[in-house]
C-alpha positions as CSV (number, residue, x, y, z in Angstrom):
1,M,81.9,110.2,91.0
2,A,85.4,111.5,91.6
3,G,86.0,115.2,91.6
4,T,88.5,117.4,89.8
5,R,91.1,118.4,92.4
6,P,94.0,116.5,93.9
7,A,94.3,115.7,97.6
8,L,97.4,114.6,99.5
9,L,96.8,111.7,102.0
10,V,99.5,111.4,104.6
11,M,98.7,108.0,106.1
12,D,99.8,106.4,109.4
13,F,102.6,108.8,110.1
14,Q,102.0,108.5,113.8
15,H,104.5,108.3,116.6
16,G,104.2,104.6,117.3
17,I,104.6,103.6,113.7
18,V,107.2,106.2,112.6
19,E,109.4,105.5,115.6
20,R,109.2,101.7,115.1
21,L,110.2,102.1,111.4
22,G,113.2,104.3,112.3
23,D,113.7,105.8,108.8
24,P,113.9,109.6,108.8
25,S,114.1,109.9,105.0
26,V,110.4,108.8,104.6
27,I,109.3,111.5,107.0
28,D,111.4,114.1,105.2
29,A,109.9,113.1,101.8
30,A,106.4,113.3,103.3
31,D,107.2,116.7,104.8
32,R,108.3,118.0,101.4
33,A,105.1,116.7,99.9
34,V,103.0,118.4,102.5
35,K,104.8,121.7,102.0
36,A,104.4,121.5,98.3
37,A,100.7,120.7,98.6
38,R,100.2,123.6,101.0
39,A,102.1,126.0,98.7
40,H,99.8,125.0,95.8
41,D,96.5,125.1,97.8
42,I,96.1,121.3,97.5
43,P,94.1,119.8,100.4
44,V,96.2,117.8,102.9
45,M,94.5,115.1,104.9
46,F,96.2,113.1,107.6
47,V,95.1,109.6,108.4
48,R,95.9,107.6,111.5
49,V,94.8,104.2,112.9
50,A,93.4,104.2,116.4
51,F,90.6,102.7,118.5
52,R,88.3,103.6,121.3
53,P,89.3,102.5,124.8
54,G,88.7,98.8,125.2
55,Y,89.0,98.2,121.4
56,P,85.2,97.7,120.7
57,E,85.9,98.0,116.9
58,V,88.2,95.0,116.9
59,A,86.6,91.6,116.2
60,E,88.3,88.4,117.4
61,S,88.1,87.2,113.8
62,N,90.4,90.1,112.8
63,A,93.7,88.3,113.7
64,P,96.2,91.1,113.4
65,F,94.2,93.8,115.2
66,A,92.8,91.4,117.8
67,A,96.4,90.3,118.7
68,A,97.6,93.9,118.8
69,A,94.7,95.0,121.0
70,K,95.5,92.2,123.5
71,Q,99.2,93.0,123.6
72,S,99.2,96.7,123.5
73,G,97.2,97.9,126.4
74,D,96.0,101.4,125.6
75,L,98.9,102.0,123.1
76,M,96.6,101.9,120.1
77,T,93.7,103.9,121.6
78,Q,92.8,107.2,119.9
79,E,94.0,109.5,122.7
80,H,97.3,107.8,123.3
81,P,100.4,109.8,122.2
82,A,101.6,106.8,120.0
83,T,98.5,107.2,117.7
84,Q,98.9,110.9,117.2
85,V,100.3,112.4,113.9
86,H,104.0,112.6,114.2
87,A,105.2,116.0,115.5
88,S,107.4,116.6,112.5
89,L,104.2,116.6,110.3
90,E,102.0,118.8,112.4
91,P,98.6,119.2,110.8
92,R,97.2,122.7,110.4
93,A,93.9,123.5,112.2
94,S,92.2,123.5,108.7
95,E,93.6,120.1,107.7
96,P,91.4,117.1,108.7
97,V,92.9,114.3,110.7
98,V,91.0,111.1,109.9
99,V,90.8,108.2,112.3
100,K,90.5,104.9,110.7
101,R,89.7,101.6,112.3
102,R,91.2,99.2,109.8
103,V,94.1,99.1,107.3
104,S,92.6,101.0,104.5
105,A,92.2,104.8,105.0
106,F,88.5,104.4,103.9
107,T,87.4,101.7,106.3
108,G,85.8,102.9,109.4
109,S,86.5,106.6,108.7
110,D,84.8,109.6,107.2
111,L,87.5,110.0,104.5
112,D,85.2,109.5,101.6
113,V,82.9,112.3,102.8
114,L,85.9,114.6,103.3
115,L,87.3,113.9,99.8
116,R,83.9,114.6,98.2
117,G,83.7,117.8,100.2
118,A,87.1,118.8,98.8
119,D,86.1,117.8,95.2
120,A,89.0,115.4,95.1
121,G,89.4,113.3,92.0
122,T,93.1,112.4,92.3
123,L,94.6,111.0,95.5
124,V,98.3,111.5,96.2
125,L,99.4,108.8,98.6
126,A,102.2,108.8,101.2
127,G,102.2,106.3,104.0
128,I,103.6,103.7,106.3
129,A,103.5,100.8,105.6
130,T,103.6,100.4,101.8
131,S,102.2,96.8,102.2
132,G,99.5,98.0,104.6
133,V,97.8,101.4,104.4
134,V,99.2,102.3,101.0
135,L,98.3,99.1,99.3
136,S,94.8,98.8,100.9
137,T,93.9,102.4,100.3
138,L,95.2,102.3,96.7
139,R,93.1,99.3,95.9
140,Q,90.0,100.7,97.5
141,A,90.5,104.1,95.9
142,A,91.0,102.5,92.5
143,D,87.7,100.7,92.9
144,L,86.1,104.1,93.8
145,D,87.4,105.5,90.5
146,Y,90.0,107.9,91.9
147,R,93.0,108.8,89.9
148,L,96.1,107.8,91.9
149,I,99.6,109.0,92.5
150,V,102.0,107.2,94.9
151,L,105.0,109.1,96.3
152,A,107.4,106.1,96.6
153,D,109.9,107.9,98.7
154,A,107.2,109.1,101.1
155,C,106.1,105.5,101.6
156,A,108.1,102.9,103.6
157,D,107.7,99.3,104.6
158,P,109.5,97.2,107.3
159,D,110.5,94.9,104.4
160,P,112.4,97.0,101.7
161,E,111.9,94.3,99.1
162,V,108.1,94.3,99.6
163,H,108.3,98.1,99.2
164,R,110.3,97.8,96.0
165,V,108.0,95.1,94.4
166,L,104.9,97.1,95.3
167,T,106.2,100.5,94.0
168,E,107.9,99.1,90.9
169,K,105.6,96.3,89.8
170,V,102.2,96.3,91.5
171,F,101.2,100.0,92.0
172,P,102.1,101.2,88.4
173,K,99.2,99.1,87.1
174,Q,96.8,101.4,89.0
175,A,98.8,104.5,89.8
176,H,101.4,106.9,88.7
177,V,104.4,106.2,90.9
178,T,106.9,109.1,91.4
179,T,108.8,110.8,94.2
180,A,107.8,113.7,96.4
181,D,110.2,116.1,94.6
182,E,109.1,115.1,91.1
183,W,105.5,115.4,92.1
184,A,106.1,118.9,93.6
185,K,108.0,120.0,90.4
186,G,105.0,119.2,88.3
187,L,102.6,121.3,90.3
């Protein structure tokens, strides 16, 4: 059963992903959301995708991750600088950094336990990519009965049209879609 408080999930804002995207506006929007959440005592949880050395979590049948593991050397391992939360969004010592092993923030992580511990019932989502972590986490969170808010400007996708379709047509069926600033104003 979902709790009563909101929690902000800042997903896959890690060096290797942010730098590949090359869009500083999404980092700025995520930063404004983090600052607003902190100012209103809303739990902030950071999520990153990473693997153990040798990629033991990656099955050959998982085509995208298996290909990435073969091509990236240690680039996607949990200690590599590329998988760390982007320096512009430095987590506080009290803010959990969740390591996931798949696309959804829930899969292969302890996120659900942390959310229950925080009494979270509403998830506020920011992430890269909109068609990856945001979509997968939104769908799984909806199935887990969380209320959902998506901060469209704190999400980005390599394909702007995919981002637009998801935030304007798909996500509104399961979530309230807004901007970081509009969300902050309502706190």
